[in-house]
N, C-alpha and C positions, 0 to 999 in steps of 0.2 A: 488870534484864535483864543476863544474864551476857555476858562478852566474846565468846564464840563466837557467840551469837545476834546480838549487835550487829554483828559482822563480817559475818554472812550478810545481815542486813537493810540495812546501810549500804554494803556493797561495799568497806569498808576492812578490810584484812587484820588479823588478830589481832596479827601482828608490828608493823604500823604503829601500831595502837592502843597497844601497849606502848611504842613509840618516842615517841608523843605524850605518854604518861604520864611517861616519863623526862625529857622536856623541860619538863614542867609545862604543856603545852598543854591536855590533857584528862585530868583525874584522876577516876576513878570515885568518886563521893561515898559509896557504900555498900559494905558487905561482907555476905556471907551468913553464916549461923550457922557454916558450915564455913570461913569466911575467904576465900571467893572474891570477886573484884571484881564489883561490881554497879553498873551505870550507871543513874542516874535520868534522867527525861525531859529535864531541863536539860542533863545531860551529853551526851545524844544530840544535842540541838539544837546544842550547841557543836561536836560532831564535824562536823555538816553546815556550820557556819560556817567551820570550818577548811578543809574540802574546797572550799567555794565560793571562799575567798580563794586557795587553792592554784591553782585553775583560772584565776585572773587573773594568775598568774605570781609571786605573792609567795613569798619564802622563808619557812621555818618561823619564823625569828627575827623577820621582819617581821610575820608573822601573830600571834606572841605579843605584840608591841608593840601591834598594832592592837586586840587583844582585851582587853588589860590596862590600857592607858593611856587614861583618860577624855578626856584632852586631845589625843589623837592626831589629826593633821591628815590626814584622808582625801584631800582634793583634792590636796595636795602629793604624796602617795604615788601617787595615780592619774596625775598628770602625769609622775612619774618612770617609772612603768610604761609609759605610752604612749611616752615617749622611748626606753626600752630596747627595747620591742617594734619600734618603727620602725627602730632601728639593726639589730636582728636580721634583720628582713625585708629591709633594704637589703643586708646581707651575703649573705643567702640568694638574693636576686635577682641579685646580682653573680655568685655561683657558678652559678646557673641560666643566666645569659647566657653565661658562659664555657663551660659544658658544651655549650650549644646551638651556640656558635661553633665549638667543636672538632668537634662532630658534623656541622655544615654543611660543614666542610672535608673530609669523607669520608676520614679517615686510614685507611691500609691496615694499619698495625701500630703498635706502641708507639713506635718511633723517629719515625714521622710525628706521633703524638700529642704527643710531647715537643717536636718542631719547632714545632708550632702553639702549644703552651703558651709556648714561648720567644718567639714572635712576639707573642702577646698581652701577655706581660710587658713586652716592649720598647715596644709601642705604648701601654702605660699608664704608661710612665716619665714622671716630671716633667720630664725633659730633652728639649727639642725636638730637639736634635741627635741624641740616641739614637733618638728616634721616626723621624726622617728617615732615619737610617742603616739602621734596620730595614727600611724600604720599599725603599731604593735598593741595599742590599747585593746583590752578585752571587749568584745561586743557580740551581741546575739545575732547581728545581721552581718552578712558578708559585705566587705567593702566593694564598691563599684569598680569593676575591672577597667573600664575605659579611663576612669580618673587615675587609678594606680598606674596604668601604663603611660599615660600622658605625664604624670609626675616623674616616673622613672626616667623617661627620655630627656628630661631637663635637669635631673638631679646630679649635682657634682660631688656631694659628700658621700664617701664610700660606705659609711655605716647606714645612712638613710637609704642609699641605693640597695644595699644588701637586704634591708628590711622590706623594701618594696618588691624585690625579686622573690623574697620568701613568701610574701602575701600573694603574689601573682601565681607562684608555683602551686599554691594550695587552693586557688580559685576553681570553682566549678563552672565558671563561664568560659567562653571561647577566648582564651588569652591570646592565642595565635592570631586571631582576627584583629586584635588590638595592636599587636606588635609587628606583624609581618610588613605592613606598609612602611614602617620606619626603615626597613632594610633597603628601601629605594630612595632614601633621603640623600640629598646632595651633601649634607653635613655628616662627615665621617664619624664624628663623636656620637651622634645619634645612632648611626648604624652599629657602632661598637656596643653601645648600651643595650640596643635591641637584641643583638646576637647573643650577648652574655645571658640575658634573661631567657631567650628561647632555648639556649643550651641547657638550662636547668629545668625545662619542661619535659617530663618523662614520657608523655604520650607519643605514640607512633606518628601522629600527625606532624610532629616537629621535624621528622626526618627529611621530607622533601624540601621543607623550608631551609633547613641547614645545608642540604645538598646544593641548593641554588646559591647559598651564601659562599660556597667554595670558589665561586667565580668573581667574588668581590675584588676590586682593585686594591683594597687595603689589606695588608698582611695580618693585622690584628684581627680583623673580621674573619678572614680565612682560618686563622689559627683556632679561634674559639669554635668555629663550625667543625673543623677537622677533628679536634680533640673530642668533641662531644659525639660525633659520628663514630669515631674509633671506639669510644667507650660503649657504644650501643651495638658494636659488632658489625658496622656497615662497611663492606668491602670498598665502596665507592670513595672512602676517605683515604685509601692507601696512597695515591699520588700526592694528595695535599699533605699528608703526614711526612712523606719522604721529602717534599719541598721544604717543610718546616725544619727538618734535620739539616738540609743543605744551607738554609738561611741562618741556622743557629738560633731560631726562635722557638723557645721551649722544646729544644731538641730532645732532652731527656724524657719529657712527658710524651713527645711524639713517638719516640722509640718504644716506650712502655706500651703505648696504645697499639703499635704494630705487633708487639709481643702478645697482647690480648687477642688481636685478630688472627694471629698465627696458630691459634688453637685449632682452627680449621685447616686441614692439610692442603686443600686446594688454594686457600688464601695465603698460606705460608709460602707456597711455591710462587704465587703471584707477587708477594712482597719481595722475595729474593730476586726475582727477575727485575723488578722495578729498581731495587737498590743497586744491583750490579750494573744495570744499564746506565745509571747516573754516575757511577764511579769514575770512568775514564775522563769525563768531561767536566768534572767538578774541581774546585780549588783544593790545594793541599789540606787546608783546615776542614773543608766540607767532606773530603774523602775520608779523613780520620773519623769524623762523626758518623759517616755512613757505615764504616767498618765496625765501630763500637755498637751501632744499632743491630748489627748481625748477632750480637750476643744475646739479644732478646728473642731470637727465633730458635726453634728446635734444632739441636745439634745435628740430627739426622738430615736436616734440610740444608744446613750451611756448611757441613764438613768439607766438601770438595772445594767450595769457594774459598773458605778460609785457608786451606792448604795451598791453593794457588797464590793467595795474597801474602803468604809468608816469604815469597820471593819478590815482593813488590819493590820497585826502585825507591819508593818513599819509605825511609826507615821507620818512622812512627807507625805507618800503616802495617808494615811487616811485623813489627814487634807486637802490635795490638792483636794481629791475627794469631800469632804464636801464643800469646797470653790467653786468648779465648779458647784455643784448642786444648791447652793444658788444663784450663778450668773445666772444660767439658769432659776431659778424660778423668778428672778427679770425681766428677759427678756420676760417671757411669759405673 
């Protein structure tokens, strides 16, 4: 088969076939009477082998080694190809993320684009001080929310993270829209960073998002959501706050939040019912914390419960109940 026909049937141009021949990859083994190149069946099969290996990302030099060296280690080369491809995909993903971030910032002109690019460059700096400065630097324009949120979710330095939350809490954009999807992340660290930032958003729109976070499997996520909801006067936080007291996770803060919620008489009764319901089935340490939490509720609500607890078989519980009753008496 002559080179022109091989090119038509294989899809490899005549020019590339001549290049393969010059490199020694595929040499036509025959010649016509007129001296033209003639490819045998084995030559054509080799062309397809070359093209198949090219499709895997091998260089022509690597293809030559693979086809000529009987001892060539295919697994080692495939492993190297996988690594190189992963690196290329990572670079491409970084570029795509950067372009999306710039687009989300809705720049009006090229100076705006360059400003966003500079912000991205600063937020990716290995220097925590430079990242923090980029967030706190005075500017006439509001920093793009999408970029700040993305930076926060990957930020490990507590000072920089605090600066990012500060900037987000003051943003006029829809910060919740940027942060809420992170609460569905499989990475618990990302969920924790997101809920801390959402807890600092004062708008009412944050309440349903935080309420949903009360069901998170991670205690730290539930803790931040419950404490924030309690500070907002949300009764839905009561079971989660009581659970924090039982777990001993920020139990003092949780008890104080219950005290704030107890300003409403109906909620105070609900808190008392929830606390006393958990008392019999909790560990000795948790029972003691639950009784201490009763001290945050109005004495008029807890008096009868505390009197009954003065006879508790667990001495620390009984003593704590007596101490609270004495304290309440002095206050009256």
